[in-house]
C-alpha positions as CSV (number, residue, x, y, z in Angstrom):
1,M,-40.4,16.5,-7.0
2,G,-38.1,19.4,-6.1
3,N,-37.2,17.8,-2.8
4,F,-36.3,14.5,-4.5
5,I,-34.1,16.2,-7.1
6,L,-32.4,18.6,-4.6
7,T,-31.7,15.8,-2.1
8,L,-29.9,13.8,-4.8
9,L,-27.9,16.9,-5.9
10,H,-26.9,17.4,-2.3
11,A,-26.0,13.7,-2.1
12,A,-23.4,14.2,-4.9
13,T,-21.9,17.2,-3.1
14,N,-21.8,15.3,0.2
15,G,-20.2,12.4,-1.6
16,H,-17.6,14.7,-2.9
17,I,-16.9,16.2,0.5
18,L,-16.5,12.7,2.1
19,H,-14.3,11.7,-0.9
20,L,-12.0,14.6,-0.1
21,Q,-11.9,13.8,3.6
22,S,-11.4,10.0,3.2
23,K,-8.1,8.4,4.4
24,S,-9.1,5.1,2.8
25,L,-8.2,4.6,-0.9
26,S,-11.1,2.2,-1.4
27,V,-13.6,4.7,0.0
28,H,-12.0,7.5,-1.9
29,L,-12.4,5.7,-5.2
30,A,-15.9,4.4,-4.5
31,L,-17.1,7.9,-3.7
32,K,-15.4,9.3,-6.9
33,D,-17.6,7.1,-9.1
34,Y,-20.6,8.1,-7.0
35,Y,-20.2,11.9,-7.0
36,E,-19.1,12.0,-10.6
37,G,-22.0,9.7,-11.8
38,L,-24.9,11.1,-9.7
39,P,-25.1,14.6,-11.1
40,D,-25.6,13.5,-14.7
41,L,-28.3,11.0,-13.7
42,V,-30.1,13.7,-11.6
43,D,-29.9,16.2,-14.4
44,T,-31.5,13.7,-16.8
45,L,-34.2,13.0,-14.2
46,A,-34.9,16.7,-13.7
47,E,-35.1,17.4,-17.4
48,Q,-37.2,14.3,-18.1
49,T,-39.7,15.3,-15.4
50,Q,-39.9,18.9,-16.5
51,G,-40.5,17.8,-20.1
52,L,-43.1,15.3,-19.0
53,E,-44.9,17.5,-16.5
54,Q,-44.5,20.6,-18.7
55,Q,-43.4,22.7,-15.8
56,I,-40.2,23.9,-14.1
57,I,-39.6,22.1,-10.8
58,E,-39.7,24.3,-7.7
59,Y,-36.9,23.8,-5.1
60,D,-36.4,24.6,-1.4
61,Y,-32.9,25.5,-0.7
62,D,-32.2,23.6,2.5
63,Y,-28.8,21.9,2.5
64,Y,-28.1,18.9,4.7
65,R,-24.6,18.1,5.9
66,P,-23.0,14.7,5.1
67,A,-23.3,11.9,7.6
68,S,-20.2,11.0,9.7
69,T,-19.2,8.1,7.4
70,A,-19.4,7.5,3.7
71,L,-21.4,4.3,4.3
72,E,-24.0,6.1,6.5
73,E,-24.3,8.8,3.9
74,V,-24.8,6.6,0.9
75,Q,-27.2,4.3,2.9
76,S,-29.3,7.2,3.9
77,V,-29.5,8.3,0.2
78,Y,-30.6,4.8,-0.7
79,D,-33.2,4.8,2.0
80,F,-34.4,8.2,0.8
81,V,-34.7,7.1,-2.8
82,V,-36.6,3.9,-1.9
83,S,-39.0,5.8,0.4
84,N,-39.6,8.8,-1.8
85,R,-39.5,7.6,-5.4
86,Q,-43.3,7.7,-5.5
87,S,-43.2,11.5,-5.3
88,M,-41.9,11.4,-8.9
89,P,-44.0,10.8,-11.9
90,D,-45.0,7.1,-12.5
91,N,-43.8,7.3,-16.1
92,T,-41.7,4.4,-17.1
93,S,-38.8,6.5,-18.4
94,V,-38.7,8.6,-15.2
95,Q,-38.8,5.5,-13.1
96,N,-36.0,3.8,-15.2
97,T,-33.8,6.8,-14.6
98,I,-34.5,6.4,-10.8
99,D,-33.5,2.8,-11.3
100,E,-30.2,3.9,-12.8
101,I,-29.7,6.1,-9.8
102,E,-30.4,3.2,-7.4
103,Q,-28.0,1.0,-9.4
104,L,-25.2,3.6,-8.8
105,I,-26.1,3.8,-5.1
106,D,-26.2,-0.1,-4.9
107,S,-22.8,-0.4,-6.5
108,T,-21.3,2.3,-4.2
109,L,-22.8,0.5,-1.2
110,Y,-21.1,-2.7,-2.3
111,K,-17.7,-1.0,-2.8
112,L,-18.0,0.7,0.6
113,R,-19.0,-2.5,2.5
114,F,-16.8,-5.1,0.9
115,L,-13.8,-3.6,-1.0
116,K,-11.2,-2.6,1.6
């Protein structure tokens, strides 16, 4: 669980870094929505999980650098969520929050791919 949460927290940081480095207004704006929305959703997910499991989540502290492009970064986060969501509790409310995270990622991918 800790790796899932921590990866998403890093994703928000990496989105912010790529936002600041972008020379494209559409990428800049798409990433703003992403890095501003993701931390609150991840915070909700962590608190839900800790309440449900009645334990504090343990975290490794490895940080990963952002991909070379915003699209690559957000796509890799999407792939991570899809591949690893089973590591989180199967509780409906927890999985619904993960769905909300996926919705934000999907929307960001749309903006990065098609809104120039």
